[in-house]
C-alpha positions, 0 to 999 in steps of 0.5 A: 385473104381469109384462111381455111383447112381442107376436108381432105388433101393429098399428092399425086405421086405420078406428076403434076394434075394438068386437069381432072374429072370426077366419076362415080362408080357405086356411089364412090367419088373417084377423081380421074386425073390427067398426068402429061403421059399418063392417068392416075385415079384418086379414090376420095373415100379410102384415099387411095391412088392408082396410076393408069399408064395409057398408050405410048407417046401420049399427051393429055393436058385435058380430060373428061371421064364417064362410065361405059359398059362398066369401064371407066373411059377418059377422053381428051388430048393436049395441045399436040394431041388430037382428041382420043378416047381410053380405058382407063383400067388398061390404058387401051387406046379405046378410039384412035387420035383425031389428028385432023382436028387439031389439039384439044384444049378443053373437054366435059361430057354432055347428054344427048337423047340419053346418051352420054358424049364426050365434047372437046374444045379444039386448040383450032376452031372446032369442037369435036363430040364423040360417043363413048358408049358405042362400042368400036374397035379402033383398028376398023373404025371410029365411034359416031361423032359430029363437029361443030365449027367456029370458023364457019361461022367466022371465028378462028380461035381455039375453044378453051372452055366447054359446058353442057346444058338444057333448056326445055328439051333441047341439049345445048353447048356453050363454049368460050374461046381465047378472043373472047367469043361465047357461043350457045350451040343446039346440039340436035341440030349441030349449030349455033343458036346464039353469039354473045358480045365478045368479051375482052379477056380469055374465056376460062369457064362457061355454064347454062345456069338459072337465075332469077327463074331464067336461064342464062349463060355463065363466063368466066375470064380475066378477073370478071365473071358475066351473066349473059341474057339469052334473049339478047345476047347481052351481058350483065355488069361484071362480078369483079374476082379480085387477084390473080386472072381466072383459070377455071370454073365450075357451078352447081345449085346450092340451097336452092340457088345457083353458085359458081366456084372460080380458081385463079392462077394465084392460087385463090378460090372464089364463090359467088352466089349468082341469084344475089350477085354477091361473093358466097363467102371471103376469098382464100388461098387453096394452094401456095408456092411457086407460080406452076405449084399455085395455079389452079387449073380444074375445079369440081363440085361434088357431094362429098358424105352428103355434103357440098364440097369441091376439089381444087388441083395445084401443082401435084396435089388435090384438095377438097373444100366445104361449100359453105353459105 
């Protein structure tokens, strides 16, 4: 296993980092972390932490973040916490808990008709989309939202992975379930447009990518990556990710081709050149310690000082690594 030195390394003093997202404010990348019953923010450029206590008795193990009305808004929940929104600076509830749709297993942001939405994959067979831009008094109402029900189409498993995508002018959402199902949704139609062949593992990461000049779906789970054809719904031969089971994934463009960065249960990181179906670099160990400290629950590709990099979390630590290849 290759050895690497991180560009930056820090310890969250507010608890174990369950999940995180990255927002940019005035050109500064800010890492917004879910820390169980609170949120914390790490400013990479000056290595500064800020804790933000959310409302009492809240459980946040999956989180998304965006900027609305000049303030950072976080959305998310947990196994026993329905989807909700909070202002990060005050911790105040912006949109109250949707406990009628069970807990939350995954969170992302999507663009629809020029607006940013949160998308939360439920522990039940539902995906909730909630508008963080519309200003609503949580005492009087809820922001505009939509629900995508997998059970209406024969699937009843929780949604452990969600990601945004586009196909022409269509806004898409791809979802991966605990039973190995991967679905592609048209957000304007609020309906699925394709279901892929069921995989034999829990799906921990999904994305819409462009490979060989054509759009594909990428799914990560177990110890493999799979590229799926949007025309047939079939998967290509698996791309092996040796080591521990995959726990998270992110994708980005690098030098004109799409790459995937994958984190695993055993603390290893794997990078893949999807165009050429080969590893981009040798895998390496990003986090060590007991199983909780080394597991990588979240990974995000960013730009730091004009160069591509990615952030990993493990236990209470965050590390930033160069993305080379």
